[in-house]
Structures are given as C-alpha cells and as structure tokens.
C-alpha positions in Angstrom: -20.3 21.6 -243.4 -18.1 24.0 -241.4 -20.9 24.7 -239.0 -21.3 21.0 -238.4 -17.6 20.6 -237.5 -17.8 23.5 -235.1 -20.9 22.1 -233.5 -19.3 18.7 -233.2 -16.2 20.2 -231.6 -18.2 22.3 -229.1 -20.2 19.2 -228.2 -17.1 17.3 -227.3 -15.8 20.2 -225.2 -19.2 20.4 -223.4 -19.2 16.6 -222.7 -15.6 16.8 -221.4 -16.5 19.7 -219.1 -19.5 17.9 -217.8 -17.4 14.8 -217.0 -14.9 17.0 -215.1 -17.6 18.7 -213.1 -19.3 15.3 -212.3 -15.9 13.8 -211.2 -15.4 16.8 -208.9 -18.7 16.4 -207.2 -18.2 12.7 -207.0 -15.0 13.3 -205.0 -17.1 15.6 -202.8 -14.5 18.3 -202.4 -13.8 21.6 -204.1 -10.3 21.6 -205.5 -8.3 24.0 -203.4 -5.1 23.2 -201.4 -4.3 24.7 -198.0 -1.1 26.7 -198.4 1.5 27.4 -195.7 1.2 30.7 -193.8 3.7 33.3 -192.8 6.3 32.8 -190.1 5.5 34.5 -186.8 7.2 34.8 -183.4 6.0 32.9 -180.3 7.5 30.9 -177.5 7.5 27.2 -176.7 7.8 25.0 -173.6 7.2 21.3 -173.1 5.1 19.1 -170.8 5.4 15.5 -169.7 8.4 13.3 -170.2 10.1 11.4 -173.0 7.2 8.9 -173.2 4.7 11.7 -173.9 2.2 9.8 -171.7 1.0 13.0 -170.2 0.0 14.3 -173.6 -2.6 11.5 -174.1 -6.2 12.7 -174.1 -6.4 16.4 -174.0 -8.9 19.1 -174.8 -9.5 18.0 -178.4 -10.8 14.6 -177.4 -8.5 12.5 -179.5 -7.9 10.0 -176.7 -4.8 7.9 -177.0 -2.7 9.8 -179.6 -0.9 6.7 -180.7 -4.2 4.9 -181.5 -5.7 7.9 -183.2 -2.6 8.4 -185.4 -1.1 11.6 -183.9 1.8 10.1 -182.0 4.1 12.3 -180.1 4.6 15.2 -182.5 1.9 17.3 -180.8 1.4 20.5 -178.9 -1.0 22.2 -176.6 -2.0 25.7 -177.8 -2.5 28.8 -175.7 -6.1 29.9 -175.8 -5.3 32.7 -178.3 -4.4 30.0 -180.8 -6.8 27.3 -179.6 -10.0 29.3 -180.6 -12.3 27.4 -178.3 -11.4 24.1 -179.9 -11.7 25.1 -183.6 -7.9 24.9 -183.9 -7.9 21.2 -183.0 -6.1 19.2 -185.6 -4.3 22.2 -187.1 -0.6 21.7 -188.1 2.4 23.9 -187.5 6.1 24.1 -188.3 8.1 25.3 -185.4 11.8 26.2 -185.2 13.8 27.5 -182.2 15.5 30.9 -182.7 17.5 33.4 -180.7 18.5 31.1 -177.9 21.8 29.4 -177.0 19.7 26.2 -176.4 18.5 26.0 -180.0 20.1 23.2 -182.0 22.5 24.1 -184.7 20.8 24.9 -188.0 17.5 25.7 -186.3 15.8 22.4 -187.4 12.1 22.4 -188.0 9.6 20.2 -186.2 6.0 19.7 -187.4 3.3 19.4 -184.7 -0.5 18.9 -184.6 -2.6 20.8 -182.1 -4.2 18.2 -179.8 -4.6 20.1 -176.5 -5.2 23.4 -174.7 -2.5 25.1 -172.6 -4.8 26.9 -170.1 -3.9 30.3 -168.6 -2.2 30.5 -165.3 -3.4 33.8 -163.8 -1.4 33.2 -160.6 1.8 33.7 -162.6 3.0 36.7 -164.6 2.7 36.2 -168.4 6.5 36.5 -168.7 7.3 34.4 -165.7 5.3 31.1 -165.6 2.0 32.2 -167.1 3.3 31.4 -170.6 -0.1 30.6 -172.0 -1.9 33.7 -170.6 -3.8 35.7 -173.3 -2.9 37.4 -175.5 0.4 35.3 -175.8 0.8 32.9 -178.6 2.5 29.9 -177.1 3.1 26.2 -177.8 3.4 23.7 -175.0 5.0 20.8 -176.9 5.4 17.2 -176.0 8.9 16.6 -174.7 9.9 14.3 -177.6 9.1 16.9 -180.2 10.5 19.8 -178.2 13.8 17.9 -178.1 13.9 18.0 -181.9 14.4 21.8 -181.9 16.2 22.6 -178.6 17.8 21.2 -175.5 15.1 20.4 -173.0 17.0 22.1 -170.1 16.2 25.4 -171.7 12.6 25.2 -170.3 11.3 27.9 -172.6 12.7 29.2 -176.0 11.6 31.8 -178.6 10.3 30.1 -181.8 9.2 31.0 -185.2 6.0 29.2 -186.3 3.7 28.9 -189.3 0.5 27.0 -190.2 1.2 24.3 -192.7 -1.0 21.7 -194.5 -1.8 18.5 -192.5 -0.6 15.6 -194.6 -2.7 12.6 -193.7 -3.0 9.0 -195.0 -6.5 7.8 -195.8 -9.8 9.6 -195.3 -11.5 11.4 -192.4 -12.2 9.3 -189.3 -15.3 9.5 -187.2 -15.4 8.1 -183.7 -18.9 7.6 -182.4 -20.2 8.2 -178.8 -23.6 8.9 -177.4 -26.8 6.9 -177.3 -29.9 6.2 -179.3 -31.1 9.8 -179.1 -27.8 11.7 -179.1 -24.9 11.1 -181.5 -21.5 12.6 -180.5 -18.8 12.4 -183.2 -15.1 13.0 -182.9 -13.6 14.0 -186.3 -10.0 12.9 -186.7 -7.2 12.5 -189.3 -8.2 15.8 -191.0 -6.0 16.8 -193.9 -5.5 20.2 -195.5 -6.1 22.9 -192.9 -6.7 20.3 -190.3 -9.6 22.1 -188.7 -13.4 21.7 -188.7 -15.8 24.6 -189.1 -19.1 22.8 -189.5 -20.5 19.3 -189.9 -23.8 17.8 -191.0 -25.1 14.3 -190.7 -27.5 12.5 -193.0 -29.2 9.2 -192.3 -30.4 7.0 -195.1 -33.9 8.0 -194.1 -33.3 11.6 -193.3 -32.2 14.9 -194.9 -29.0 16.7 -193.9 -29.0 17.8 -190.2 -26.5 20.4 -188.8 -24.4 19.1 -185.9 -23.5 21.6 -183.1 -20.0 22.0 -181.7 -19.7 20.2 -178.4 -16.1 20.7 -177.4 -12.6 20.2 -179.0 -13.0 18.1 -182.2 -16.5 16.7 -181.3 -19.9 17.5 -182.8 -23.3 16.4 -181.7 -26.8 15.8 -183.2 -29.9 15.2 -181.0 -31.7 12.8 -183.3 -32.7 9.2 -183.6 -30.3 7.8 -186.2 -30.0 4.1 -185.2 -30.5 1.6 -188.0 -29.6 4.0 -190.7 -26.4 4.3 -192.8 -24.8 7.6 -192.0 -23.1 10.2 -194.3 -21.3 13.4 -193.3 -20.7 16.7 -194.9 -17.7 18.5 -193.4 -16.5 22.1 -193.9 -13.0 23.3 -193.0 -12.9 26.3 -190.6 -10.0 27.9 -192.4 -10.4 27.2 -196.1 -14.2 26.8 -196.2 -13.7 23.7 -198.3 -16.5 21.2 -198.1 -16.3 17.4 -198.3 -19.2 15.0 -198.6 -18.4 11.6 -197.2 -21.2 9.2 -198.3 -22.2 6.1 -196.3 -19.3 6.3 -193.8 -21.1 4.2 -191.2 -23.3 1.2 -192.1 -26.8 0.8 -190.8 -25.6 -1.4 -187.9 -23.2 1.2 -186.6 -22.5 1.4 -182.9 -21.0 3.8 -180.4 -17.4 3.2 -179.3 -16.4 2.5 -182.9 -14.4 4.5 -185.5 -15.5 4.7 -189.1 -13.2 5.9 -191.9 -14.3 7.8 -195.0 -12.7 7.6 -198.4 -12.3 11.4 -198.8 -10.1 14.0 -197.1 -9.1 17.6 -197.4 -5.9 18.5 -199.4 
C-alpha cells in the first residue's frame, strides 16, 4: 500500500513537470532574463535638433523611429559599440558626470541604439573625431541629450551600462524583397535587444538560416510566397531563442509589418 502511494505521488510530480516543460516550449523561449551590466566611462554628444528629424532612418534600418516605436530616446553608437550592426536595438542607461554642464543629481536617460556614429579620421579622436575607434561614444538625439546635460556643452563625460529593453507586445518583422529574396527587419526586440541569428520556416519548408544583411536586417534567398511564415530568433548577447509561429499569413506581402506574440525578457 505504501509503495502505491509513493508511485501515485511520483506520478503527479512527473505530470506536473511535463506540463511545465510543455508550457515552456509552447512559449518558445528559455526562461532567462537579461540583467543590467556594469557602469563604464564614455563620452556623449548629440546630433540633429529638438525635433530629432535627423535621427530618422539610420544604419539599423528602423526607418521612421516614431512609426517603429523607438521615438526620440535613441543614440548612434561608435563602431566599437556598434559591432557591425549586431548592437542594433540594444538599450543603455546614460548619466552625465564630471562636467559643470551636467544637470543636478546626474539624472539617467535610457536610449536605444538605432544608428552608427562613423569615424571621422580627418579629426583627432579627442578633438572632433569622437567616434574614432577604439573610443566608446554615444551620439544621442538632442531631445534625450537634454535630459542629462545642457546642450551647449557639446560633449560631456558619461557613465553608461547595458540594460534590458522593455517592450510592449511581441517581436515585429518588416518585410522587403521580392518573390525570390526575403529581407526582414526585426524590431521591438526586448531583453538584450539584439539579434544574433534568425531562421525562417514556410508552411511547406523546413527551417532555413537567414544571413545578416546590414543593421537589423536578415535575408533568405528562397521562394516563400504563398506560405505562412514562422521565425526562430536567437539573441546575440544572451543566446536565448524564441520561436514565433505563423507570424505572417500565407498571403503576406512586402512593405508590411507582422507582429509575433512572443518576445525576449
């Protein structure tokens, strides 16, 4: 009788564990949260004016930052931080330090990386060539720069750290290309904010690896028209993997954006 009770109890535990595992795979993401990094020293400038119109577009390919959900709290990264586009979508806390132009209390601004601040080899790294390697530098939109310092400063020392990207809703996939070439821009990425790899699956195909095109875009040279599309996405930093099933219907089209129900945490 005692053996039967033990067997019954173990059976319940096994069922419960099976349900938990099944739910985890259903969500399509391994449970691991991106944690804030350590504070480090860099410098920051700004570009554009108060409207942030000059920050639209950029090397990540997010287009109009208002329409894509990034707004004006953005920054262009020096190439040391940009990592050939793999840092697109990453989020940082920045605070001004050691400058009379810093606002009292050293307030913190949170920015998303949406652009590249290219090197300027015609200028010295400490006098105009602020984004020359190996410098770590943030060229912020003017509205977000003015949250931490007076804009007349021009350039200020800052402390920065990577932080989780807090996003509403799931990953967004904007389609470009043609019948034989699918180009996808991945946006609204939570957690680490970055993409390390992406695969696409049509309703009539297996998983196909997509190659990195530029910024936050990935491409597949395949005929995928007339098929519902699913995506498997891996974070560059955390190595978390999300499976977003049936993101786009079989009648999908280029120029449109499709939103998944899953995201990184």
